[in-house]
N, C-alpha and C positions, 0 to 999 in steps of 0.2 A: 221746388223745383223749379232750375232755369228756365223750361219753356212756360211755366205758369207766368212767373217775374217778366218775362221780355213779351209776355203778350199785355198782360196786364199793364207797361208800364207801355205800352208802342200804340196800343189799338185805339185809344181817343173815341171820337164819337163813333168808329163805325163799332163801336162793341154792342149794341143792337141788335143791327144786323148780324154778327157775326152768332150774337144766342141764337135768333131766329135760324140762323142756316145749321145747328144743333138740338135742333126742334124743343129748343125749350118754350115753353108757355109763356106768355104776356104779363102773365098775373106773377109770375115765376121771374122776370128780368128784370132784378135789382141790383145784384150786386156780381158784377163779373168776377169774381175769386170765386165766389161759392159757387158759379155756374162752372167754373173751370174743373173746381174739385169734386162734385159731384158727378158732371161730364167722367174724369179721368176714374173714380170711383166706381163707375157702371159700366164702364166698357171693357175690352180684353187690348191687352195694350196694343197689338196691329189696328182693329178697331179706332182705338181711340187716337193713333196716329192718321189715320187715313180720315176722320170726321172731323178733327180738328184743324189739317192741311184744306180740306174742300171747304169747311165753313171762312177761312182765309179768304179763300178766294172767290168765296161767292160774297163776302164785306167789304171785297175789292182792296185788298189787303196782300196782294202779290209778294210786294216789296218785303212786308213781315212773315208772308208764307216762307218765302227763300232765308231768314236769318231763323225761321223756326226750323227749316229743314236741315241746316247747318247743325243745329243742337242735337239731331237725332244722330 
């Protein structure tokens, strides 16, 4: 999915804060790709979008948030 690819490519060091904002437990914060796939699989589409954008905001990546919004 283009959204996942963009986030994986651009998130950089902010990915741990991003994962925490998605309520991923510390012991599961290992693989950003897996975190995104699990979050998408376990959320309805509307909630998924909202939580993803909020997590990017909490990770202080509003630039990436805007790019992701353009893909939606």
